[in-house]
Steps between C-alpha positions, in 0.01 A plus 500: 500500500724620786473842666742687727533847658776748431556746785687826456510858618222593260255250647372151419490356150332175393667317210392207288715266292448563130372852569481764770197603704615798703335636811447832321296325231280338764459834675409680177235243412356485852488881520284502187272237659470719812401798286240281327373378844563145379454220756483214250721195447735726303629640831571149626698415187753772585511448878502117478697401188469124451289487817784623727487839677768753413787485748503877555260786570500852352299824503217321319438180695524357850454139611331421833424171670141580598260793529382635840223279637304429820372174646129463570544557875821702536643602838634847575854410392377368166295816440800718577724295270244525219473876551877543473515281188221703337689825551818343365301413186357855489856637506590275206188599303564874548870456413420320173229755415732797553762337276436289189205301627555125508397152610500348849492121468380285792588132529876513432778443754805728505748215463529124454455263211121460502415866557143488365299399810166619365225732620127426482390815684383830359534846651215723617595786266223719636638471852856572381383803302314637803809462716712674238248785478499530880879528519567707186176675407535357148329225298710231330309255278641146529451188287556132581485167322580136575745342257602135468874430492575133432165403650553713813294816556667830579335837575596797283439855630540784249584847636450765229755773434429852629407736220744780417242768586428352845694600807703227672306311767612602850422323827296729725508259794763276654464125468428307822797354686594284798791524746683239291409628152542846355212647296502406132484867403510841667252784481598747228719252309477436127607146405632375167613165360867502394665174392352240741445744791213721617645810666426867584580724203560809712816350653698525177524772232527231228183326623320834524595590143378159382164557672433801275648353182295347217557153652503313169686177429596459138781356294656846467482642855330404823424827682509814286532805724248780475608832353679724750302784661641841398641709785688817588731338754803718585857369455590227747671620819876452443537400867282194431789282380275197467159447657499226764251356749165661585299195390252549786427862404478420128270206573264731692495747208435225244204372700370855542470538122209253501312675781254718311373669815842619621620779269770650725810349661791662677858381552607655829814498715793706621752646255764290331311170487417503129131599476554661160703202377220256588241717323726537195570127482129422518424750221766339279349160565147629439588676175685200357241236603191697399325399821160651573293711262714813504562714193791690656749494787547857624776613739508839675731606782521781754866428566741786421826359639620163617808358666723315253676255729735379227625859453465604864307821425155652462398525133206642311244251372455455126140619521286700743128491414301678770509694827124545565177307452405714201836442333467125562154477344600724211811294428304173498240647261776616263657153502173311442292738287730777374542865601200609293270319745564761773346847498722780628240614759413148629512448876602200713152342505471525121847346463380197695193463274712531185743235632213259573370549145848443356526175696167393349658487154849407613496276811846540647740388769631818663799531733528813716850487644640666814191680630687603814715742297196730524392702802295300756173669392561432131592136575166437669305686230669302222432167670136593561437622143669196344287267711185682389602482133595134535170399656309686229650258247367195688178313410461654156443330166857562385817383671610674818830678561743459786721741693824391669647759738836506677545692822675483835165572668188284470304818410191376684439202270351188657752236612376262227599760236856543628797279412751571777855450382802419714863407432594219263508150644853370558513279190394781264726745684804275449419481129471881493843529666652265238350710220640818656846344529489414129392857423796647692741226385555378857575148614198308624445562873526206738169381655594630846571847362170498307322416825672795670388735225150355517489562874643852466256602224190302614463375144467847343613493135589872518720456807663190352589694181654780707710255706628315191582835334715590802674164468572572132681819608749298704322480838496163676139367501530370855611842629224670299239288677647588838504875418167500317317634807723809507602748233555259212133430440356834610425642155319183391300476821408867477354440156312193629361647823528879518179559308299291747678633807452863399124446462453339842335698778734580788307262724547208259865590448550489879346151520718377211812650660420314825464172309832566325672550836336209686479236225208261557257674734144463633234770496526533879872579473430755225239672716760537775764648268296743286248596775194477278143380547408157369276656237770732363759219511281269293434785252877541462549125457234495225673788319840330522356173370333678209849618398635144557745640756389288794476123524266314733504137603310292753693291749386162629302662781300720262680829585606738221868589458601799286831538316650665195758412234876520548513765226272728699710442811794623293290801391452626857684821411218609265246445778716676757529809281123502450422475874759748621517534880229239555732232359739557793218445753391176327860376495530575872182306585609204285837497678326499840279209392801300382697580816213394727550148370826487697864445404475124543193478277676709234806273516279193472322662210828563317605138548161377381532711186842345438352152538220583258751639249701177522185292446398713201843446344487123561770497769301286744808363681617851585146599601481201738827601670371855550166374634658258751732777623207739535305250712805425715542872575126564545341180640194687632422680175212344309594670171843335510344153547252577222783582260684181598185301418479666158866419432459133595207483257704668223798263500501205260374257614286684753565420867139473615567361850746780582261757350219361717714541814591857397131582444415364845764726655372797298148441634629459856690830476190688380605557139243722327631481141214414266714264288555270800163342427621395155817346645314307771267351239790406269704344782217296650394388155856392429528289819142374474393642838135520402364513855740782583400687184132452582545636852706798377275595208182467706589817694577715195252761380533675163298805393516458122171403335677348198740256663553351846850346530428390858195306392689353203772371735241366744318310226828357366576366846148361541505314168836343579384401848189340348718301256737384774215391728341312211828319425518389867139386492406764760177592326341680796808723530491567124134598528572738789780675308268545202232637736754751637568622147127531432448704819791730413365562151150559633629766739683675216203487263243613756703774668688670213424707196669301223592553138257291283779276365635431850147436628433242228834330564443480875150357455643226277769422757240495778278255314794272415618485862143446619469201267832364630389538862185298421695240304748428780230521766322213318823302483552545876164336588546174689140435621170580328390716794804727437331621181337766715841669493475535120159664532634741764782595263248568223297727729816685603586560134154644440550731798813624320296554181656202318174382345630241256331180387770303681410674827131416452592141423715479814207621714239272346716186474644544849158541665348216299770246591500611865121484532493152341745385766288657777193329361659159562499561877227374726480824699591857409663713770417864568824627340411334172150653507657842547743438212211408270299810595798733463598362160145528365514871593844532339369342180219757494758777520715345223190467283419870545859598418492299178166650394642851541836421334384583148631176348312191383491293820204273420704177533651614828158596640363154413792334680448720808127422510583128477743527791242688708241229440753233597580678829133560570417137429773372734392740775135412459565125500641517853225733624 
């Protein structure tokens, strides 16, 4: 009987002449076997009809060639590979368990004619279960059986389906990884099995809804959705034409639902970015999917008015629920338990108790929108009380409740409880623009115009709506973008920023005004302009950052640069009115600072900005003409040469040799621009000048404890120099380059306070280079007596705290071979006696270091003792 596959948009279907055996039928039958925890031959009859494996995989089965296994005496690489394979299997097990359950079959190739290759191993289910418990905190009972398919054994692993009453299994730790392999799963992720793929459910609303569905495969329907959670959501904001983007924020909120010990989350950011829209979208998704154990989705808002960008005016909100803490608590009690639950003479503390009791009988997901519509004191009180109520619902017998707040301020919540929101990414923003054009019956904007609007609005949905509305009234979009910083966008910006700016202290407003006038600025420059103490300046910076009005970034040298958005620059008038006469003094000082740079520097700066604009718009040819002209007019200006180097690197294909020459001239003319380092590295990498890159990077010092670009460049050069020397057969040179890299890493590790991840990475690099230096040192040996050089290298590595087995082996083998060669002589000279005595003392020191290292060094200590006896024997034989 002949079989074939029919492929279509609805999936795979297996047909049989004289009758039809569909994939859905197989899935239905196998799902019943999973529910019955069946691991008998019946499973094999469906997965291997007529002794042949099915030619497709689904949510219920997965074929694998072999299970994770270890040899009897594995090396470090084999152990690491086995560890990674185990966690890949753990990901699959958790994915199946969170979905329908299913079978993982070992002993089957993915493709080919004879796919059944067999498997005679079994899995250590206890070990797998312990690993799962360690990385999820949950127990998953597994079953296995060996089946015979056409006389060949295969291993069948049954993963049971998660019960409806159990929460989805979430990874509480990240899987191990290597520089060449990403981790199998991330901390906080919830994986499911969809079709033939294991993937995070929180990345997709459809996957998330499936996770909380009944997850039943039957002839009628495959995944019945749970009943919707009742809610009191207000009407959807008419300005939200169609929700787009925000997958990162929604993914964070989905994962948060499964964190029982985190009852409060806040969406925070400046006005006009869509905080309320994200919260509303998540509530819609939550109510329709039935996720969690909530009985109700409650929405309350402090917002009285809002800016309707599509109408170009302030409008009243459809509902205003509270203005004080007492009103908030009272309103929530009415929603969840009815008005009769509140006594007329109850106070704030009693309200909180009543609300906690109400949440006992009706666990709820509660959104408190637009806290910053309240006075500053009421904002803080509301946030504090809601946190207290939320934490009182944690660790009780019944399900806990969750509170989602939206506010422009963080309200003192911990950083882990705050989801900071910014503008839409460019792809989602372009989709938003297209939707707006359809709403206003406008022609679709060209990509270049969409980019201009994106740049003008910084991705703000509110600002984009206002700009498109102006276009619908007959204004040219390009001219709107150019005038956006003036009167045209003032009413929208005032709605977005005036509330924050009015609540700033005068000191913080002065600092923000200085940043607006100077652009990117350091703290030292701010101190000069606002004439403040360091302590008061940093207090102002903290206040501005809490309102999301000030951005901070770290340059390559580890210095902090402060800046603000283009919209705030355009809102300088609001700040100026707030500061009064002081604004004039700040403007004067900023003008003096800019003038002190000199007319030539300002002219160079204008040209550089033009070059950058050309590069951003893809006009690299025009940018190159500007850069060459700038260098010709200013041959002693390092910034001009630096910009020419960047332009050479930006053209297609990149002109690395010319960029390298421009970088050399920039260095010779004392260019201090931080980005020059990046261009030098790119140019020298492009031309393959590894010795030049090594020499350049060796002198660079970076303050950051999380990343060291100078060290990265140095190590890149070292590794390439090692490879080149090896290809030429210059093994001693290759060893010396590897030793240089080891010394550089040792200096960094020993003399810097490092982030734990960077520390671990550098230690791995140091050990790898140390092993290479030993390897090539061995290859460079021409006479047995030269083995002393290998031992000296091993001792040097120990001095640099590289205490690996390979270093111990280098010491012991090198001394042993050398001493055997000395022993062949008739007479030992005084120098050799001194070498023996010194190395016996060095071995004592290495032995003490290993004993105090905290690792199992028994094998190494035996080898060292053997080498000491050998040296002592050779020395004694000549005495």
